[in-house]
MDAnalysis code that builds the backbone (N, CA, C; Angstrom):
import MDAnalysis as mda
import numpy as np

u = mda.Universe.empty(321, n_residues=107, atom_resindex=np.repeat(np.arange(107), 3), trajectory=True)
u.add_TopologyAttr("name", ["N", "CA", "C"] * 107)
u.add_TopologyAttr("resid", np.arange(1, 108))
u.add_TopologyAttr("resname", ["GLY", "LYS", "HIS", "ARG", "GLY", "ARG", "LEU", "LEU", "ILE", "VAL", "ARG", "GLY", "LEU", "PRO", "GLY", "SER", "GLY", "LYS", "SER", "THR", "TYR", "VAL", "LYS", "ASN", "ASN", "TYR", "PRO", "GLY", "LEU", "PHE", "THR", "LEU", "GLU", "THR", "ASP", "LEU", "PHE", "ASN", "VAL", "VAL", "ASN", "GLY", "GLN", "TYR", "HIS", "TRP", "THR", "ARG", "ASP", "ARG", "SER", "CYS", "GLU", "CYS", "ILE", "ARG", "ILE", "MET", "LYS", "ASN", "MET", "ALA", "LEU", "ASP", "LEU", "PHE", "LYS", "SER", "PRO", "ASN", "SER", "PRO", "ASP", "PHE", "ALA", "ILE", "THR", "GLY", "VAL", "MET", "ALA", "ARG", "HIS", "LEU", "SER", "PHE", "SER", "ASN", "TYR", "ILE", "ASP", "ASN", "ALA", "LEU", "PHE", "TYR", "ASN", "TYR", "ASP", "VAL", "TYR", "ARG", "ILE", "LEU", "LEU", "TYR", "PRO"])
u.atoms.positions = np.array([
    [5.226, -12.527, 23.350],
    [5.719, -13.203, 22.249],
    [5.798, -12.442, 20.858],
    [6.671, -12.384, 20.024],
    [6.547, -11.834, 18.770],
    [5.919, -10.791, 18.402],
    [6.318, -9.511, 18.191],
    [5.491, -8.414, 17.505],
    [4.644, -8.944, 16.220],
    [3.561, -9.160, 15.946],
    [3.354, -9.192, 14.693],
    [2.979, -8.057, 14.257],
    [3.499, -7.610, 12.763],
    [3.737, -6.476, 12.050],
    [2.448, -6.630, 11.539],
    [1.490, -5.338, 11.329],
    [0.171, -5.302, 11.004],
    [0.834, -4.037, 9.415],
    [-0.482, -4.816, 8.244],
    [-0.485, -3.848, 7.311],
    [-1.994, -3.783, 6.790],
    [-2.163, -2.135, 7.033],
    [-2.799, -1.065, 6.520],
    [-3.101, -1.292, 4.781],
    [-4.147, -1.874, 3.997],
    [-4.342, -1.281, 3.159],
    [-5.538, -0.811, 2.766],
    [-5.069, 0.807, 2.026],
    [-6.610, 1.559, 2.031],
    [-6.287, 2.377, 0.405],
    [-7.436, 1.353, -0.266],
    [-7.832, 1.807, -1.420],
    [-9.213, 2.598, -1.716],
    [-9.330, 2.826, -2.925],
    [-10.584, 4.002, -3.552],
    [-9.469, 4.884, -4.597],
    [-10.667, 5.541, -5.417],
    [-9.562, 6.574, -6.056],
    [-9.115, 7.519, -6.362],
    [-8.508, 8.019, -7.330],
    [-7.560, 8.936, -7.283],
    [-8.241, 10.133, -6.219],
    [-8.029, 11.235, -5.346],
    [-8.339, 12.285, -4.958],
    [-9.413, 11.722, -3.372],
    [-9.631, 10.461, -3.009],
    [-10.875, 9.700, -2.844],
    [-10.511, 10.295, -0.944],
    [-9.305, 10.531, -0.611],
    [-8.187, 11.088, 0.278],
    [-7.104, 9.872, 1.316],
    [-7.631, 9.367, 0.654],
    [-6.151, 7.748, 0.870],
    [-4.811, 7.973, 1.768],
    [-4.558, 8.923, 1.468],
    [-3.087, 9.061, 2.240],
    [-3.571, 10.113, 3.814],
    [-4.449, 10.962, 2.981],
    [-4.856, 12.245, 4.644],
    [-5.471, 11.106, 5.924],
    [-6.320, 9.940, 5.011],
    [-6.943, 9.071, 5.669],
    [-6.040, 8.876, 6.580],
    [-4.821, 8.220, 6.285],
    [-3.632, 7.288, 6.791],
    [-2.919, 8.684, 8.155],
    [-2.543, 9.687, 7.270],
    [-1.900, 10.589, 8.062],
    [-2.643, 11.133, 9.493],
    [-4.013, 11.411, 9.252],
    [-5.337, 11.989, 10.389],
    [-5.218, 10.649, 11.274],
    [-5.301, 9.157, 11.079],
    [-5.853, 8.297, 12.029],
    [-4.500, 7.352, 12.376],
    [-3.351, 7.291, 11.332],
    [-2.171, 6.305, 11.741],
    [-0.616, 7.742, 11.531],
    [-1.026, 8.621, 12.522],
    [0.434, 9.217, 12.202],
    [1.813, 8.498, 12.261],
    [2.681, 9.276, 11.120],
    [3.725, 8.624, 11.168],
    [4.535, 7.291, 10.652],
    [3.051, 6.400, 9.859],
    [3.049, 5.322, 9.657],
    [3.486, 5.172, 8.565],
    [4.637, 4.315, 8.202],
    [5.354, 4.579, 6.566],
    [4.444, 3.955, 5.822],
    [4.251, 4.818, 4.872],
    [3.142, 4.544, 3.480],
    [3.664, 4.005, 2.021],
    [3.192, 2.816, 1.256],
    [4.176, 3.132, 0.031],
    [2.455, 3.375, -0.049],
    [2.556, 4.115, -1.712],
    [1.535, 5.137, -2.408],
    [1.780, 5.134, -3.529],
    [1.287, 4.034, -4.518],
    [1.143, 3.395, -5.297],
    [1.165, 4.564, -6.619],
    [-0.479, 5.814, -6.264],
    [-0.468, 6.711, -6.590],
    [0.808, 7.982, -7.082],
    [2.010, 8.010, -5.660],
    [2.855, 8.694, -6.080],
    [3.581, 8.579, -7.592],
    [3.645, 7.022, -7.891],
    [4.082, 6.622, -9.420],
    [3.083, 7.311, -10.780],
    [1.974, 7.802, -9.919],
    [1.410, 8.570, -11.252],
    [1.338, 9.871, -11.518],
    [1.901, 10.721, -10.427],
    [2.418, 11.543, -10.542],
    [3.474, 12.381, -10.920],
    [3.010, 13.598, -12.324],
    [3.762, 13.899, -13.294],
    [3.881, 15.436, -13.737],
    [5.042, 16.424, -12.806],
    [4.728, 17.326, -12.647],
    [3.204, 17.993, -11.841],
    [3.571, 17.235, -10.788],
    [2.308, 17.537, -10.370],
    [0.684, 17.234, -10.454],
    [0.761, 16.308, -11.585],
    [-0.716, 15.759, -12.038],
    [-1.095, 14.547, -12.268],
    [-1.693, 14.004, -11.421],
    [-2.580, 12.446, -12.192],
    [-2.453, 12.076, -13.585],
    [-1.197, 10.781, -13.672],
    [-1.199, 11.015, -14.872],
    [-0.806, 9.284, -15.322],
    [-1.806, 8.224, -15.631],
    [-1.422, 6.903, -15.013],
    [-1.226, 6.980, -16.625],
    [0.154, 5.754, -16.610],
    [0.233, 4.994, -17.966],
    [0.352, 3.793, -17.884],
    [-0.090, 2.493, -18.616],
    [-0.004, 0.772, -18.486],
    [1.403, 0.946, -17.644],
    [2.618, 1.397, -18.874],
    [3.939, 0.965, -19.154],
    [4.393, 1.585, -17.373],
    [4.249, 3.061, -16.749],
    [4.426, 3.571, -15.522],
    [3.617, 2.309, -14.184],
    [2.603, 1.734, -14.751],
    [1.957, 1.045, -13.662],
    [2.447, 0.098, -13.439],
    [2.970, -0.697, -14.492],
    [3.536, -2.485, -14.237],
    [4.769, -1.796, -13.038],
    [5.303, -0.631, -13.920],
    [7.294, -0.685, -13.145],
    [6.624, -0.309, -11.527],
    [5.637, 0.629, -11.809],
    [5.258, 0.918, -10.017],
    [4.780, -0.416, -8.823],
    [4.135, -1.059, -9.589],
    [3.365, -2.550, -9.141],
    [4.791, -3.390, -8.753],
    [5.990, -2.961, -9.684],
    [7.086, -4.213, -9.691],
    [7.595, -3.569, -8.195],
    [8.364, -2.477, -8.278],
    [8.550, -1.809, -6.982],
    [8.625, -1.965, -6.775],
    [6.685, -1.904, -6.284],
    [5.861, -1.712, -4.462],
    [6.442, -3.165, -4.105],
    [5.906, -3.795, -5.129],
    [5.634, -5.368, -4.319],
    [6.967, -5.694, -3.830],
    [7.913, -5.234, -4.512],
    [9.711, -5.675, -4.242],
    [9.750, -4.653, -2.849],
    [9.206, -3.310, -2.290],
    [9.525, -2.641, -0.932],
    [8.873, -3.441, 0.230],
    [7.042, -3.685, -0.501],
    [6.853, -5.008, 0.577],
    [7.340, -5.763, 1.015],
    [7.761, -6.966, 0.076],
    [8.636, -7.736, -0.023],
    [9.469, -7.888, 1.816],
    [10.146, -6.226, 1.218],
    [11.330, -6.055, 2.216],
    [10.899, -5.723, 3.687],
    [9.862, -5.084, 2.963],
    [9.149, -4.691, 4.560],
    [8.971, -6.279, 5.337],
    [8.286, -6.590, 4.644],
    [7.635, -7.903, 5.240],
    [8.473, -8.775, 6.052],
    [10.217, -8.805, 5.364],
    [10.899, -9.710, 5.780],
    [11.981, -9.278, 6.873],
    [11.826, -7.633, 6.983],
    [12.585, -7.147, 8.066],
    [12.092, -8.195, 9.415],
    [13.370, -8.143, 10.505],
    [13.077, -8.444, 11.735],
    [12.869, -8.348, 12.299],
    [12.134, -6.423, 12.326],
    [11.342, -6.252, 13.199],
    [10.109, -5.924, 12.829],
    [10.035, -6.794, 12.149],
    [8.075, -7.017, 11.200],
    [7.955, -5.574, 11.965],
    [8.166, -4.477, 10.679],
    [7.456, -2.900, 10.464],
    [5.840, -2.847, 10.121],
    [5.472, -1.956, 10.988],
    [3.863, -1.960, 10.735],
    [3.975, -0.833, 9.510],
    [3.074, -1.112, 8.488],
    [3.226, -0.066, 6.996],
    [1.569, -0.048, 6.766],
    [1.891, 0.727, 5.682],
    [0.468, 0.950, 4.855],
    [0.792, 0.416, 3.393],
    [-0.269, 0.504, 2.605],
    [-0.088, 0.656, 1.166],
    [-1.154, 1.050, 0.863],
    [-1.274, 2.213, 0.134],
    [-2.283, 3.029, -0.453],
    [-2.458, 3.009, -2.032],
    [-3.771, 3.147, -2.693],
    [-3.608, 2.696, -4.533],
    [-4.700, 2.864, -4.633],
    [-5.342, 2.417, -6.143],
    [-6.814, 2.923, -5.889],
    [-7.081, 1.002, -6.474],
    [-6.145, 0.294, -6.977],
    [-6.152, -1.344, -6.788],
    [-7.385, -1.626, -6.467],
    [-7.915, -1.746, -8.145],
    [-9.410, -1.241, -7.868],
    [-9.880, -3.088, -8.252],
    [-8.624, -4.235, -8.705],
    [-8.937, -5.444, -8.515],
    [-8.604, -6.361, -7.383],
    [-9.360, -7.369, -7.669],
    [-8.843, -8.026, -6.267],
    [-7.231, -8.353, -6.164],
    [-6.647, -8.664, -7.614],
    [-5.818, -9.192, -7.861],
    [-4.581, -8.341, -7.535],
    [-4.932, -6.890, -7.656],
    [-3.993, -5.827, -7.892],
    [-3.125, -5.773, -6.758],
    [-4.203, -6.445, -4.715],
    [-3.487, -6.389, -4.012],
    [-3.578, -7.374, -3.047],
    [-3.778, -8.383, -4.005],
    [-4.187, -9.972, -3.084],
    [-2.761, -10.410, -2.819],
    [-1.293, -9.911, -3.783],
    [-0.473, -10.721, -3.485],
    [0.389, -9.827, -1.980],
    [-0.231, -8.256, -1.794],
    [0.251, -7.551, -0.428],
    [-0.167, -8.685, 0.902],
    [-1.919, -9.275, 0.517],
    [-2.307, -9.832, 1.472],
    [-1.634, -11.594, 1.389],
    [-1.449, -11.984, 0.642],
    [-0.419, -13.381, 0.625],
    [0.472, -13.195, 1.056],
    [1.253, -12.291, 0.896],
    [2.408, -12.385, 1.903],
    [2.566, -11.706, 3.026],
    [1.327, -10.740, 3.144],
    [1.180, -10.479, 4.753],
    [1.134, -11.947, 5.750],
    [0.214, -12.520, 5.201],
    [-0.052, -13.786, 6.091],
    [1.079, -14.750, 5.816],
    [1.582, -14.761, 5.132],
    [3.079, -15.958, 4.767],
    [3.759, -15.399, 6.343],
    [4.489, -13.753, 5.968],
    [5.253, -13.674, 7.636],
    [4.378, -12.589, 8.894],
    [3.282, -13.985, 9.035],
    [2.661, -13.001, 10.184],
    [2.122, -11.855, 10.242],
    [2.340, -11.388, 9.453],
    [1.074, -10.079, 9.543],
    [-0.261, -10.020, 9.639],
    [-0.691, -8.992, 10.662],
    [-2.094, -8.532, 10.835],
    [-2.927, -7.972, 9.452],
    [-3.499, -7.892, 8.961],
    [-4.476, -7.707, 7.550],
    [-5.268, -6.518, 7.930],
    [-5.084, -5.634, 7.680],
    [-5.972, -4.405, 7.635],
    [-6.658, -3.533, 6.625],
    [-7.971, -3.767, 5.769],
    [-8.178, -3.638, 4.615],
    [-9.264, -1.857, 4.520],
    [-9.376, -1.196, 4.316],
    [-10.158, 0.060, 3.794],
    [-10.569, 0.423, 2.526],
    [-11.902, 0.773, 2.678],
    [-11.927, 1.405, 1.205],
    [-12.720, 2.610, 1.034],
    [-12.396, 4.142, 0.632],
    [-12.458, 4.933, 0.737],
    [-13.622, 5.530, -0.246],
    [-14.391, 5.978, -0.215],
    [-15.319, 6.512, -1.516],
    [-15.036, 8.138, -1.438],
    [-15.132, 8.593, -2.619],
    [-15.066, 10.258, -2.546],
    [-16.140, 10.649, -1.753],
])
């Protein structure tokens, strides 16, 4: 049958090792990282405006991946403290027949 894409959602505080976790356990997996949008001159610097823009970009990028004919596996990493901040990805993943794996890292 058709390959079911896999979405890995890795949540945790800044510096909890989300990117490292993905690199160590899923080498080469394409990853959308919300934290990258909050790094300015090498320093983590969150602002509401940047966060809203980041969320919009991430959702659009994820949607493009979900809609892709080859159903690519990919990861999304970020703080995503509230369920609402990642439920959209899960809803779309299920709509596009993806398997979803959720991991919560503690520092």
